[in-house]
N, C-alpha and C positions, 0 to 999 in steps of 0.2 A: 194150765193157767186159767184165770177166770173167764167165764163166758158172759159177755155183756152186750146188750143190744142198745145202740144209741139211735133214737128216733124221735120224731115230733119236736125237733129243736131246730134252731137256725143253722145255716151252713157254717157260719163262723164258730158257733158254739160246738158243733160237731167236730170241726177241725181241731179246736183247742182241747176238747176232751179226749180226742184220739191221741194228741201229743202227750197229754198227762198220763195216759195209759202206757205209752211208749217209755216215758221217763221212769215209771214205776219198775219196769222190768229190764231196761237196757241202759240205764244211766246210774252212775254211782259216784260218790266222792272219794278221792284218794288224797291222803296226807303226804305232801312232799316237803320235807323239812318243817318249816314253820307255817307253811301255807297249805290250803286245800285247793284241789282242782277237780273239775268235773270230767269224768271219763265216760265216753260214749262207746258202748259195745257195738252199736250200729249208729252211723252218723245221723245226728238229729236233722241236719239240713236235707239229707236224702229222704228221711221219713216224711218230713213236711212236704217236700216237693212231690213225693209219690201220692200222698193223700190229696193234695191240691190237684194233681194231675187227674186222679180218679174222679174228683168232683166236677172238674171242668169238662172232661171227655165222656162221662158216663151217660147212658140213657136215663132220663128222669121220668119218662112216660110209661115205664113198665114196672111191675111190682117185684122188684129185686133190690137187694142190698149191696152196698160196697162191703166186701168181706175182708177183714184184717185178721189174719191168722198169725199168732205169735208163738214161735218155737224157741228153744234154747239157742239154736245156731242161726236163726234167720227169721225174717218177717215176710209174709206173703200178702200182698194187697191185690185183690181181684175185684173188678168192677164190670157191670153189664154194658155191652156196647162195644163192638169192634172198632176198626178205624173208620173215620169219616169217609164218605164216598169220594173217590178221586185221590186218596192218599195211600201210598204204598207203605209197607212195613219199613223199608229202608229210609223213606222220607220221614216217617214218624220217629225212628230211632236216631236219625242224624239231625233232626230239627231243621230240615231243608225247607219245609213248608209249614206255615202256621195256619192250621184250620181248626178252629175251636167249635166244638159242638154246643157249648153253653156260653156264649159271649158275655152275657150279663154277669155270670159268676166269675168269668175270667177277668172282666174289667174291675169288679169289686176287689178281687184278690190282688190285682196289679196296683190299684190305687192304695190299698192298705199294705202294700209291699210284702204280701205273702209269696208272691212270685215276682221275678225281675222282668224278663222280657218274654213275650209269647213265643212258644216254640223252642225254649231253651231248657225246659224242665228235665228232659232225659240227659242232656249234656251235663247239667248241674248235679244230677244224681251220680253219674259216672265220675265226675270230678271229685266228689266226696270220698271216693275210694282210691284216689291216685297213689296213696302210700300203702295200700292193702293188697295182699296176695289174692284175697277173695274179691270177686267183682259181682255187681248186680246183674240180674238176668231179667229179660223182658219176653214174655210169652204172649204172642198175638194170635188170637183165634177169631173166627168169623163173628162171634157174638159176645166176646169178652176179651179182656186183657188182664194179665197177671204180672205184677212187678215183684221180684224176689230180692230182698235186701239181706245179704248174709252178714254175720258178725265180722268185724274187722280183724284181719290177721296181719299184724305188723311184720315187716321183713327184718326188723332190727335184731331179733334173737335167733335168727336162722342163718345157717351157712348157705352159700350159693347153691350147693348140691341139694340141700333140704328145700330151698325155695323152688328149684326146678321140679322136684317131686310133688310139692304141694300144688303147684300150678296145674298139674295133670288132673287134679281132683275138682277143679272149678266146675260148679254146676251140680254139686252134691252127688258126684259119681261114686259108685262102688267098683273098685278095681282089684283084680287078683295080682299076686306078685309077678306072675308071668306077663300080664298085660303091662304092668308098670315097667318091668325089665325091658320089654320090647320097645316101649315109647321113650324110655330114658337112655337106653343103650348102656346102662351100668351092668357089670357082671353080678352074678347072684350074691356073692359074699359082700360086695360093696353095698348093694341095694338093701340087703338085710340089715346091715349096720345103720344105714340112713333111716330105714323104717323103724328100727328099734329106738333110735334117737328121737324121732318125731313122736313116737308113742310115749317115751319118757317125758317129753315136753307137753304132753296132753294136746297134741295137734291132730293126731289121727287115732282112729279106733280100729281094732281088728275083730272081725266077726267070724264065727264058725271055726273049724279046725281042719288041718290036713289040706287036701286038694281044693276043698270048698272055701278056704280062707279068703275073705275079702277085706279090703282096707277102705276107709272113707274118712273125711274130715269130721272132727267132733262137732 
């Protein structure tokens, strides 16, 4: 995808231009009968919340960018600055404590309704995926945080057995057939049938051959 650096602009303009980039790659129109509807491959609300979260919680006094990496199957948003002093990873993910590193930006976003309530951003990102087999991930490091937003995978077109197998891959894992068999408790013949069906539906990819064969979500 395109490599674009957004800088020397207002916070609000940076947010809106980031959303426009998101729409270019992850949003399209679908004709349904006589009407058109917007389809989001990745929830727009989740992307907005993640960008706002990055701006509110990042360190602004160091020479580092918020990095938005867009892939076919996910978006990764990384920003400088770990958790505020006194906040645990569990408290950050659960929204138990509202500790904003940049309260002025937070108040502006709140007044303009870019965010709803302080401390609810992660919960709202997760809620955007409630009907998806794929779920967002949050990687918290000492000096940075990365939010990973996968493309939505609806349960509507999958059998219950296929859904169970897909859930094993959450987190962009690569698994061998033996590993999947061990976790799913399906016998070899049944598992191969399910894996072939998921491959035909363009849900999973198979890499390598023979004993080195690995499966992963597309």
